[in-house]
C-alpha positions as CSV (number, residue, x, y, z in Angstrom):
1,M,-34.0,145.5,127.8
2,E,-31.0,147.1,128.4
3,K,-30.0,150.4,125.5
4,T,-26.4,149.8,123.8
5,D,-24.4,152.8,124.5
6,E,-25.0,154.1,120.7
7,Q,-28.7,154.7,121.6
8,L,-28.1,156.1,125.1
9,L,-26.0,158.6,123.0
10,D,-28.5,159.3,120.6
11,F,-30.0,162.7,121.3
12,D,-29.7,166.0,120.0
13,K,-26.3,167.4,120.8
14,S,-27.0,170.5,119.9
15,R,-29.2,171.5,122.6
16,L,-26.1,171.0,125.1
17,A,-23.8,173.8,126.3
18,D,-20.5,171.7,126.8
19,W,-21.2,168.3,124.9
20,N,-17.6,166.6,124.4
21,P,-17.6,163.0,122.8
22,E,-14.1,162.2,124.2
23,R,-15.3,162.9,127.5
24,A,-18.4,161.0,127.1
25,D,-16.2,157.9,125.5
26,A,-14.0,158.1,128.4
27,A,-16.7,158.1,131.5
28,L,-18.7,155.2,129.5
29,A,-15.0,153.4,129.7
30,G,-14.0,154.7,133.1
31,E,-14.6,153.8,137.0
32,H,-18.0,155.5,136.9
33,G,-19.3,154.2,133.4
34,A,-22.3,152.1,134.9
35,L,-23.4,155.1,136.7
36,Y,-22.9,157.5,133.5
37,R,-25.3,154.8,131.6
38,N,-27.8,155.3,134.2
39,H,-27.5,158.9,133.9
40,L,-28.2,158.9,130.4
41,Q,-31.2,156.9,130.7
42,I,-32.1,159.1,132.8
43,A,-32.0,162.1,130.4
44,Q,-33.6,160.0,127.9
45,W,-36.5,159.6,130.7
46,I,-36.5,163.2,131.3
47,D,-36.9,164.1,127.6
48,G,-39.8,161.9,127.0
49,W,-41.6,163.4,130.1
50,V,-41.0,166.8,128.8
51,E,-42.0,166.4,125.3
52,R,-45.3,164.4,126.8
53,M,-46.2,167.3,129.0
54,E,-45.5,169.7,126.0
55,E,-47.9,168.1,124.4
56,G,-50.4,168.2,127.1
57,R,-49.9,171.5,127.9
58,Q,-53.2,173.6,129.0
59,A,-54.0,176.8,127.2
60,A,-54.7,178.1,130.5
61,S,-52.0,177.4,131.8
62,A,-48.8,180.2,132.4
63,P,-47.1,179.8,129.4
64,E,-43.7,181.7,130.9
65,F,-43.7,179.0,133.7
66,Q,-44.1,176.3,131.9
67,D,-41.6,177.4,129.0
68,G,-39.4,178.2,132.5
69,F,-39.8,174.7,134.1
70,V,-39.2,172.9,130.3
71,Q,-36.0,175.1,130.2
72,G,-34.8,173.8,133.5
73,V,-35.8,170.2,133.1
74,R,-34.1,170.2,130.1
75,E,-30.9,171.9,131.6
76,I,-30.6,168.8,134.3
77,A,-30.7,166.5,131.7
78,A,-27.7,168.0,129.8
79,H,-25.6,168.1,133.1
80,L,-26.8,164.4,133.3
81,R,-25.2,163.9,129.4
82,Q,-22.2,166.2,130.0
83,T,-21.2,164.1,132.6
84,D,-21.2,167.1,135.1
85,L,-23.1,164.8,138.1
86,L,-20.6,162.0,137.7
87,P,-18.5,162.1,141.2
88,D,-15.5,163.0,139.4
89,G,-17.6,165.6,136.8
90,V,-17.3,169.7,137.0
91,I,-20.3,170.0,139.3
92,L,-19.7,167.4,141.8
93,K,-15.7,167.1,142.2
94,D,-15.2,169.7,144.6
95,A,-18.7,169.3,146.4
């Protein structure tokens, strides 16, 4: 079942360093709208994966490593949501 744009944009935006709803709306309506929707779906999957990983965290595992890993993965999801990884996004446009 395909998710609506509203469902794809249903996440905690306060965790993002550079959230811009106008940029997100433009990306959804623009040339790379399908790709951005895909990025939003990937970011949702990442969130679920990280939550499951945190729930199953072993007491014996290195908490500093786990915390850093979780933060890094969440930053990837944030870049996907902020349109940074679209072909004309701030990360890839000059690549």
